[in-house]
C-alpha positions in Angstrom: 38.5 26.6 -46.1 37.6 30.1 -44.4 35.5 32.3 -46.4 36.3 36.1 -46.2 33.8 37.2 -43.7 31.4 39.8 -45.0 32.2 42.1 -42.0 35.6 42.5 -43.3 34.4 44.1 -46.5 33.6 47.4 -44.9 35.7 50.3 -46.3 38.2 50.8 -43.5 41.3 53.0 -43.5 44.2 51.7 -41.4 47.3 53.7 -40.9 50.5 53.1 -39.0 51.2 55.9 -36.4 54.5 56.6 -34.8 54.9 58.2 -31.5 52.2 56.5 -29.3 53.8 55.4 -26.2 50.9 54.5 -24.0 47.2 53.8 -23.8 46.5 57.5 -23.1 48.2 58.5 -26.2 45.9 56.3 -28.2 42.9 57.4 -26.3 43.8 61.1 -27.0 44.0 60.4 -30.7 40.6 58.6 -30.7 39.0 61.4 -28.7 40.1 63.9 -31.3 38.9 61.9 -34.2 35.6 61.1 -32.5 35.0 64.8 -31.9 35.4 65.4 -35.6 32.8 62.9 -36.4 34.5 59.6 -36.8 32.5 57.6 -34.3 34.1 54.2 -35.4 37.7 55.5 -34.9 40.1 53.2 -33.0 43.7 53.7 -32.0 45.9 51.0 -30.6 49.4 52.0 -29.2 50.2 48.3 -28.9 50.3 47.7 -32.6 50.9 51.4 -33.5 47.7 51.7 -35.6 44.7 54.0 -36.1 41.7 52.7 -38.0 38.4 54.4 -39.0 35.8 54.4 -41.9 36.2 57.4 -44.2 33.2 59.8 -44.2 32.5 62.4 -46.8 32.5 65.5 -44.7 35.9 64.6 -43.1 38.7 64.3 -45.7 41.6 61.8 -45.4 44.0 64.7 -45.7 42.4 66.5 -42.7 42.4 63.3 -40.6 46.2 63.0 -41.2 46.6 66.6 -40.4 44.7 66.4 -37.1 46.7 63.4 -36.0 50.1 64.9 -36.9 49.0 68.1 -35.0 49.0 66.1 -32.0 52.7 65.4 -32.5 52.4 61.9 -34.1 53.8 60.7 -37.4 51.3 59.1 -39.7 52.3 56.5 -42.3 49.5 56.1 -44.8 51.3 53.6 -47.1 53.5 50.5 -46.6 57.2 51.5 -47.1 59.3 49.2 -49.2 62.5 51.0 -47.9 64.9 48.9 -45.9 64.6 49.4 -42.2 67.5 51.1 -40.5 69.7 49.4 -38.1 68.5 51.6 -35.2 65.0 53.1 -34.8 64.7 56.8 -34.0 63.9 55.9 -30.4 67.1 53.7 -30.2 69.1 56.5 -31.6 67.9 58.9 -28.9 68.8 56.5 -26.2 72.3 55.9 -27.6 72.8 59.7 -27.8 71.6 60.1 -24.1 73.7 57.3 -22.9 76.9 58.9 -24.2 76.3 62.0 -22.1 74.8 60.4 -19.0 77.6 58.0 -18.3 80.3 60.7 -17.7 77.6 62.5 -15.5 77.3 59.4 -13.4 81.1 58.8 -13.2 81.6 61.6 -10.7 80.1 59.3 -8.2 82.9 56.8 -8.5 85.8 58.8 -10.0 87.4 61.7 -8.2 87.9 63.8 -11.2 87.5 67.5 -10.4 86.1 68.5 -13.7 83.3 66.1 -13.3 82.2 67.8 -10.1 82.1 71.2 -11.6 78.5 72.7 -12.0 79.2 74.0 -15.5 80.6 70.6 -16.6 77.5 68.8 -15.3 75.3 71.3 -17.0 76.8 71.0 -20.3 76.7 67.2 -20.1 73.1 67.0 -19.1 71.8 69.8 -21.4 72.0 67.5 -24.6 70.1 64.8 -22.8 67.5 67.3 -21.5 67.0 68.6 -25.1 66.3 65.1 -26.3 63.9 64.5 -23.5 62.0 67.7 -24.0 61.8 66.9 -27.7 60.5 63.4 -27.2 58.6 63.4 -23.8 57.9 67.1 -23.5 56.2 67.2 -27.1 54.2 64.1 -26.2 53.3 65.5 -22.9 52.1 68.8 -24.4 50.1 67.0 -27.1 48.4 64.8 -24.6 47.3 67.8 -22.6 45.8 69.3 -25.7 43.7 66.2 -26.2 42.6 66.4 -22.5 44.0 63.0 -21.8 47.4 63.5 -20.0 49.7 60.6 -20.4 52.7 59.3 -18.5 55.1 61.6 -20.4 53.7 64.5 -18.4 55.1 62.8 -15.2 58.5 62.2 -16.8 58.8 65.7 -18.2 57.8 67.4 -14.9 60.1 65.1 -12.9 63.2 65.6 -15.0 62.6 69.3 -15.7 62.2 69.8 -11.9 65.4 68.2 -11.1 67.3 70.1 -13.9 65.8 73.6 -13.1 66.5 73.1 -9.5 70.1 72.4 -10.2 70.4 75.3 -12.6 68.8 77.9 -10.2 70.5 76.6 -7.1 74.0 76.3 -8.6 74.1 79.5 -10.7 71.5 81.9 -9.2 70.9 81.2 -5.5 74.2 80.1 -4.0 77.0 79.2 -6.4 79.5 78.9 -3.5 77.6 75.9 -2.2 76.5 74.5 -5.6 77.2 70.9 -4.5 74.0 71.0 -2.4 72.0 71.6 -5.6 73.7 69.3 -8.1 71.0 67.0 -9.5 71.9 67.2 -13.2 72.8 63.4 -13.1 69.4 62.8 -11.7 67.6 64.8 -14.4 69.6 63.1 -17.3 69.3 59.6 -15.7 65.5 59.8 -15.6 65.4 60.6 -19.3 67.9 57.9 -20.2 66.5 55.2 -18.1 62.9 55.9 -19.3 64.1 55.8 -22.9 65.7 52.5 -22.2 62.4 51.3 -20.8 60.7 52.4 -23.9 63.1 50.7 -26.2 62.7 47.4 -24.3 58.9 48.0 -24.4 59.0 48.6 -28.0 60.9 45.5 -28.8 58.8 43.3 -26.4 55.7 44.6 -27.8 56.8 43.6 -31.2 57.3 40.2 -29.8 53.6 39.9 -28.7 52.6 40.6 -32.3 55.1 38.3 -34.0 52.5 35.5 -34.6 50.5 37.9 -36.7 53.6 38.9 -38.6 54.4 35.2 -39.1 50.9 34.7 -40.9 51.6 37.8 -43.0 55.0 36.4 -44.0 53.5 33.1 -45.3 52.4 34.8 -48.5 55.2 34.6 -51.1 56.4 37.8 -52.8 56.6 36.2 -56.2 54.5 33.8 -58.3 55.1 31.8 -61.5 52.4 32.7 -64.0 51.7 30.3 -66.9 50.4 31.2 -70.2 48.7 28.2 -71.9 47.3 30.1 -74.9 49.9 28.8 -77.4 49.4 25.1 -76.7 52.4 24.9 -74.3 53.5 26.5 -71.0 55.1 29.9 -71.2 56.4 30.7 -67.7 56.7 34.3 -66.3 57.8 35.3 -62.8 55.7 38.1 -61.5 55.3 40.0 -58.1 52.4 38.4 -56.0 50.4 41.6 -55.9 50.3 41.4 -59.8 48.2 38.2 -59.7 44.8 38.5 -61.3 41.7 36.4 -60.6 41.8 33.6 -63.3 45.6 33.5 -63.7 47.1 30.1 -64.1 50.0 29.7 -61.4 52.7 26.9 -61.3 53.5 25.7 -57.8 56.5 23.5 -57.5 57.5 21.2 -54.7 58.7 23.0 -51.6 57.1 26.4 -52.7 54.2 28.2 -51.1 51.0 28.6 -52.9 50.8 32.3 -53.9 47.0 32.7 -54.1 43.8 31.0 -53.1 42.9 28.9 -56.1 41.7 25.6 -57.5 44.0 22.7 -58.6 43.8 22.8 -62.4 46.5 20.2 -63.1 48.6 17.8 -61.0 48.3 16.8 -57.4 50.3 17.2 -54.2 50.5 17.1 -50.4 49.9 20.5 -48.9 50.9 21.6 -45.4 48.0 23.8 -44.1 49.1 23.9 -40.3 49.7 27.7 -40.1 46.2 28.4 -41.4 44.1 25.5 -39.9 46.3 24.2 -37.0 46.1 20.7 -38.7 49.5 19.1 -38.2 49.1 16.5 -40.9 49.5 17.4 -44.6 46.4 17.3 -46.9 46.2 15.7 -50.3 45.1 18.1 -52.9 43.7 16.7 -56.3 42.1 18.1 -59.4 39.4 20.7 -58.9 40.1 20.9 -55.0 40.8 24.3 -53.4 44.2 25.4 -52.1 44.8 28.3 -49.8 47.4 31.1 -50.4 50.3 30.8 -48.1 50.2 27.1 -47.5 53.3 25.0 -48.3 53.4 22.3 -51.1 55.3 19.5 -49.4 55.4 17.2 -52.4 54.1 17.2 -56.0 53.7 19.8 -58.6 50.4 21.6 -59.4 49.0 24.1 -61.6 46.3 26.3 -59.9 43.7 28.7 -61.2 43.7 31.8 -59.0 40.3 32.6 -57.4 40.4 34.9 -54.4 43.3 37.5 -54.4 44.7 40.3 -52.5 42.4 41.4 -49.6 39.7 38.8 -50.6 42.1 35.9 -50.0 41.7 33.5 -47.1 45.0 34.5 -45.3 44.1 38.3 -45.7 40.8 37.5 -44.1 42.4 35.8 -41.2 45.0 38.5 -40.7 42.5 41.2 -40.8 40.2 39.5 -38.4 43.1 38.9 -36.0 44.4 42.5 -36.4 40.8 43.8 -35.5 40.5 41.4 -32.7 43.9 42.5 -31.2 42.8 46.2 -31.1 39.5 45.4 -29.4 39.3 46.0 -25.6 37.6 43.2 -23.5 35.2 44.1 -20.6 38.1 43.3 -18.1 40.0 46.2 -19.4 37.3 48.8 -18.3 38.6 49.2 -14.9 42.0 49.7 -16.1 40.8 52.4 -18.6 38.9 54.2 -15.7 42.0 54.4 -13.6 44.2 55.4 -16.4 42.0 58.3 -17.2 42.6 59.9 -13.8 46.0 58.5 -13.0 48.3 61.2 -14.2 46.3 64.1 -12.4 46.2 62.0 -9.3 49.9 61.4 -9.3 50.7 65.0 -10.0 48.6 65.8 -6.8 50.2 63.2 -4.9 53.7 64.5 -5.9 52.7 68.0 -4.8 51.3 66.7 -1.4 54.6 64.8 -1.0 56.6 68.0 -1.5 54.7 69.9 1.0 54.4 67.2 3.6 58.2 66.4 3.4 59.1 70.1 3.9 56.7 70.5 6.7 58.3 67.6 8.7 61.6 69.2 8.5 63.3 68.0 5.3 65.4 70.2 3.1 63.9 71.6 -0.1 66.5 69.2 -1.8 65.3 66.0 -0.1 61.6 67.1 -0.4 62.0 67.7 -4.1 63.8 64.3 -4.6 60.9 62.6 -2.8 58.4 64.3 -5.0 60.3 63.6 -8.3 60.6 60.0 -7.2 56.8 59.8 -6.9 56.4 61.3 -10.4 58.9 58.9 -12.3 58.1 55.6 -10.4 54.3 56.0 -11.3 53.5 53.8 -14.2 50.1 54.2 -16.1 51.9 52.5 -19.0 51.8 49.0 -17.2 48.0 49.3 -16.8 47.7 50.3 -20.4 49.9 47.5 -21.5 48.3 44.8 -19.5 45.4 44.0 -21.8 46.5 44.7 -25.4 50.0 42.8 -25.0 48.1 39.7 -23.7 45.4 39.9 -26.4 48.1 40.4 -29.2 49.9 37.5 -28.0 47.0 35.2 -27.2 45.1 35.9 -30.3 48.2 35.5 -32.5 49.0 32.3 -31.1 45.4 31.0 -31.3 45.4 32.0 -35.0 48.5 29.8 -35.7 46.5 27.0 -34.0 43.5 27.3 -36.2 41.2 29.5 -33.9 40.2 32.9 -34.9 38.6 35.4 -32.4 36.6 38.2 -33.9 37.2 40.5 -30.8 38.9 40.7 -27.4 35.4 40.6 -25.9 34.9 37.1 -27.4 38.0 35.9 -25.6 36.8 37.1 -22.3 33.2 35.7 -22.8 34.3 32.3 -24.1 36.7 31.9 -21.0 33.8 32.5 -18.7 31.5 30.1 -20.5 30.0 27.2 -18.5 27.4 25.7 -20.9 28.3 24.5 -24.5 25.4 24.1 -26.9 26.2 22.0 -30.1 24.2 21.7 -33.4 24.3 18.3 -34.7 24.6 18.3 -38.6 27.9 19.6 -39.8 29.1 20.3 -36.3 29.2 17.0 -34.3 28.7 15.0 -37.6 30.6 15.3 -40.8 27.6 16.5 -42.7 28.2 13.7 -45.4 25.1 11.6 -45.8 24.6 8.3 -47.6 21.2 7.2 -48.8 19.9 4.2 -46.9 16.5 4.0 -48.3 14.3 5.9 -50.7 10.6 4.7 -50.3 8.0 5.8 -52.8 4.5 6.4 -51.5 3.0 7.6 -54.7 3.7 5.6 -57.9 2.6 8.5 -60.2 6.0 10.2 -59.3 8.3 7.2 -59.2 10.1 8.1 -62.3 10.5 11.9 -61.4 11.3 11.7 -57.6 15.1 12.0 -58.2 14.7 15.0 -60.6 12.3 16.9 -58.1 14.7 16.3 -55.3 17.8 17.6 -57.1 15.8 20.6 -58.4 14.9 21.6 -54.8 18.4 20.9 -53.2 20.5 22.6 -55.9 19.4 25.9 -54.4 20.2 25.0 -50.7 23.5 25.8 -48.8 22.7 23.3 -46.1 25.2 20.5 -45.6 22.5 17.9 -46.1 21.8 19.4 -49.5 25.4 19.0 -50.6 25.2 15.4 -49.7 21.9 15.0 -51.7 23.4 16.7 -54.8 26.2 14.2 -54.5 23.7 11.2 -54.1 21.8 12.3 -57.1 24.7 13.5 -59.2 24.1 13.3 -62.9 20.3 13.4 -62.5 18.6 16.1 -64.7 16.3 18.4 -62.5 12.8 19.1 -63.5 11.7 22.6 -64.4 11.0 24.5 -61.1 10.6 28.1 -60.0 10.3 30.2 -56.9 12.6 27.7 -55.0 13.1 29.0 -51.5 14.6 27.5 -48.2 12.2 27.7 -45.2 14.3 27.8 -42.2 14.0 24.8 -39.9 11.7 23.1 -42.3 13.2 22.4 -45.6 13.0 23.5 -49.4 10.0 24.2 -51.5 9.4 25.2 -55.0 6.8 25.5 -57.7 6.6 22.8 -60.5 5.6 23.7 -64.1 2.0 22.5 -63.5 1.6 24.9 -60.6 2.0 22.2 -58.0 4.0 23.1 -54.7 6.8 20.5 -54.0 8.3 20.5 -50.5 11.4 18.5 -49.3 12.1 18.5 -45.5 11.7 17.3 -42.0 8.3 15.9 -40.7 7.1 19.5 -40.4 6.4 19.5 -44.2 3.6 16.9 -43.5 0.1 17.8 -42.5 -0.6 14.4 -41.0 0.6 13.5 -37.4 0.6 9.7 -38.0 3.3 9.6 -40.6 6.0 7.0 -41.4 9.3 7.5 -39.8 11.9 9.0 -42.2 14.6 11.6 -42.1 13.2 13.5 -45.0 9.9 13.7 -46.7 8.9 14.8 -50.3 5.4 16.2 -50.7 3.4 17.6 -53.5 0.5 19.8 -52.7 0.9 18.5 -49.2 0.6 14.9 -50.4 3.3 12.4 -49.3 5.4 11.3 -52.2 8.4 9.7 -50.9 10.5 9.3 -47.7 14.3 9.3 -47.5 16.4 7.5 -44.8 19.9 9.0 -44.5 22.9 8.1 -42.5 25.3 10.8 -41.0 28.7 9.9 -39.9 29.9 11.3 -36.4 33.3 13.2 -36.7 36.2 11.1 -35.8 37.2 13.4 -32.9 33.6 14.2 -31.6 33.4 11.7 -28.9 36.9 12.4 -27.4 36.2 16.1 -27.6 33.0 15.8 -25.8 34.6 13.6 -23.2 37.4 16.1 -22.6 34.9 18.9 -22.3 33.0 17.1 -19.7 36.1 16.3 -17.9 36.8 20.1 -17.8 33.5 20.7 -16.1 31.5 22.0 -19.0 27.7 21.3 -19.4 27.3 19.9 -22.9 24.0 20.1 -24.7 22.9 19.1 -28.2 20.3 21.2 -30.0 19.0 20.1 -33.4 16.2 20.4 -35.7 16.4 16.7 -36.6 14.1 14.1 -35.3 14.4 12.5 -31.9 15.6 9.1 -32.9 18.4 10.4 -35.1 19.5 13.0 -32.4 19.6 10.3 -29.7 21.7 7.9 -32.0 24.3 10.7 -32.6 24.2 12.0 -29.0 24.8 8.5 -27.5 27.8 7.9 -30.0 29.2 11.4 -29.0 28.6 10.9 -25.3 26.1 13.7 -24.9 23.4 13.1 -22.2 21.3 16.3 -22.7 19.6 16.2 -26.2 17.0 18.6 -27.5 15.6 17.6 -30.9 12.9 18.8 -33.3 13.8 22.5 -32.9 13.0 25.3 -35.3 15.2 28.3 -35.3 12.8 30.0 -33.1 13.0 27.0 -30.6 16.7 27.2 -30.6 16.6 31.0 -29.9 14.2 30.4 -26.9 16.2 27.4 -25.5 19.6 29.3 -25.7 17.9 32.3 -23.9 16.6 30.0 -21.2 20.1 28.5 -20.8 21.7 32.0 -20.4 19.7 32.5 -17.4 21.8 29.8 -15.7 25.2 30.6 -16.9 27.3 31.9 -19.8 26.4 30.0 -23.1 28.6 29.3 -26.1 26.8 28.1 -29.2 28.6 26.0 -31.8 26.9 25.7 -35.0 27.3 25.9 -38.7 24.1 26.2 -40.6 21.6 29.0 -41.6 19.1 27.7 -39.2 21.7 28.2 -36.4 22.2 32.0 -37.1 19.4 33.3 -34.6 20.9 31.0 -31.8 24.4 32.0 -32.6 23.4 35.7 -32.3 21.6 34.9 -29.1 24.5 33.1 -27.3 26.9 34.9 -25.1 29.5 33.9 -27.6 29.2 31.9 -30.8 31.6 29.3 -32.4 31.5 28.4 -36.1 33.4 26.0 -38.4 35.2 27.6 -41.4 33.3 25.2 -43.7 30.0 26.6 -42.3 27.5 28.7 -44.2 28.5 32.4 -44.7 25.7 33.6 -42.3 26.9 31.3 -39.6 30.5 32.7 -40.0 29.2 36.1 -39.9 27.3 35.5 -36.7 30.3 33.9 -35.0 32.7 35.4 -32.5 35.1 32.6 -32.9 35.8 30.5 -36.1 37.7 27.2 -36.1 39.5 27.3 -39.4 40.0 23.5 -39.6 36.3 22.7 -40.0 37.0 19.1 -40.1 38.2 18.9 -36.5 35.8 19.5 -33.7 38.7 19.4 -31.2 39.4 23.0 -32.2 36.9 24.1 -29.6 39.4 22.7 -26.9 42.1 24.8 -28.2 39.8 28.0 -28.2 38.7 27.4 -24.7 42.1 26.9 -23.4 43.7 29.9 -25.2 40.7 32.1 -24.0 41.2 31.0 -20.4 45.0 31.5 -20.6 44.7 34.8 -22.2 42.1 36.1 -19.7 44.4 34.8 -16.9 47.4 36.6 -18.3 45.3 39.9 -18.6 44.2 39.6 -14.9 47.8 38.8 -13.7 49.0 41.8 -15.7 46.4 44.2 -14.2 47.2 42.8 -10.8 50.8 43.5 -11.1 50.1 47.0 -12.5 47.8 47.9 -9.7 50.0 46.2 -7.0 53.1 48.0 -8.3 51.7 51.4 -8.2 50.0 51.0 -4.9 53.3 49.8 -3.2 55.8 51.8 -5.2 54.2 55.3 -4.9 54.1 55.4 -1.1 57.7 53.9 -0.9 58.9 56.7 -3.1 57.0 59.4 -1.1 58.7 58.5 2.1 62.1 58.7 0.5 63.1 55.0 0.3 63.8 55.4 -3.5 66.0 57.9 -5.4 64.6 59.2 -8.6 67.2 57.2 -10.6 66.1 53.9 -9.1 62.4 55.0 -9.4 62.9 55.6 -13.2 64.5 52.2 -13.6 61.7 50.7 -11.5 59.2 52.2 -13.8 60.8 50.8 -16.9 61.0 47.4 -15.2 57.3 47.2 -14.4 56.5 47.5 -18.1 58.9 44.8 -19.0 57.4 42.6 -16.4 53.9 42.9 -17.8 55.0 42.4 -21.4 57.2 39.5 -20.4 54.2 37.8 -18.9 52.3 38.3 -22.1 55.0 36.9 -24.3 54.6 33.7 -22.0 51.4 32.9 -24.0 53.4 32.4 -27.1 55.6 29.8 -25.4 52.9 28.0 -23.4 52.3 24.3 -24.4 48.7 23.8 -25.3 47.8 20.1 -25.1 
């Protein structure tokens, strides 16, 4: 199963922040924190979070104060209070609708009181107070950060209509007040944009529902078992009270409350939400189980191992959360435009007002054209384009057994043209059987097994695990200074001072050597040769065939000998095979391939780490070595199935395509809508509705990622 990546162990603070309504809000918060010294600060308005690493000279309390001084509300701890029926934003909308509807009724009902300026003022005033409290405060705070947001446009637009109506009706010419009555316009702008924000808020939550589904997998309670009195004493405890080493009872139909090892019993476990594997997995004595998985049948007693933040599920959730807040390179253009969007629209609205008046329009019509420009402009759509697609795509990928470390890895994998596979443990199962053990020095015939197990017990290579299984029960000889030499093998110091080595032909000094998979030498003299048989993964051939059909160039890169690599490559359907590679060779070859196209490296061993780092994007199996997982940008949580790479490639392409579609719509909408509003073809009310609709289109397109069928 997935180990908790070491990168997730960094002391990071994550807070929920209410009030971020667009990308510029998030950027403004980040700018302030960075200026105060938090260079690793991140803010995501899509998931409403701010994250940073605590530093000594900037206390947590001060961080909270600085964020709240910008007008946002910080929630530093998870609240167990039941959620209200309506959110604060929804309450504002309901309140505004109550007063806006009577204002609009004067257009269809000939009721004298509704046409009176004072009546319209009194009806619009509560809505304006709500608008100034919500949009106005946000606008002012964004101006303080130097990154004006869309609320600046909304505030100026609605305030202009309201003040024009007040001044025209009660100061300039009260006898012809009907020519200045735009109270309904001012109130409608506030109400319609609030409606858009509510729809946006609910829709954004939908894009992150996959991650919440993963979080919800962990049960809230567990049955702890006390065996100290010779029989089981059962106690129901909260899941957050579980300690490492606790014995936990899991009954049929229940979810495993913690990562652990089966101590007693057996059962079938559904791991689909963690690994993407649809078939249940049999769990027997001493086998690992993962917290959050479902026990379909049987009853088991497990010993808790990794708990809380160290658990597999927590590692997955944290990795997905971090990846969802990362910006891929494709977002850079949108960020650049968003940074200057609001000032540009303000200037365009002013030009619209001046030009409209200069061509003979009345001040009323000119103002309405200008206000329409302000409220139809939508920097939010550009800000939502990437994060909503990333949230939906990465959450869906995690449910299917694929973890992306960042949004950048999503884009890079989607652009990949060359796929480089390691052999052992990636294309093959990494389980070896001993075909032959040939002795070349009779002096060591009785101790060969003991020397081999003494060397291999210190290795994390998949081959070592098989050798330990093959020589299980053999007592190792006394050996010191056992080290792993990357790309070559293991070596150690025997009690008599002799140097024992076990590895590829590179441990030999002679060129004309017998052909074996592994060689055991002592003081550089050949002692024994081992011939091993590795089994190709059941889905390797079909996966490689599918990749070739999709147009990918597939390369196998291995440190193993040529004959073995050719046998595996032929069985898998790989034509381009490069064997006998040291880690430095793999690094060099990946570098050469990168000159031709984007390269993804799929590997699982320590000797793959340099190449994994060098590739444009790296893919690792969850059963891989920790260093390989830490080097990987993409992790396949079901390490037994190579076909996960197909899912990863398809999800990355779909996510990148969705981002591009969203960005195109956002740019196209603003390029078309702003000039249309400027020439007077849209009233401010229709403009406000259109602005809200553009956000919904972008978010709706992102939500489609959750529904797409991935074959």
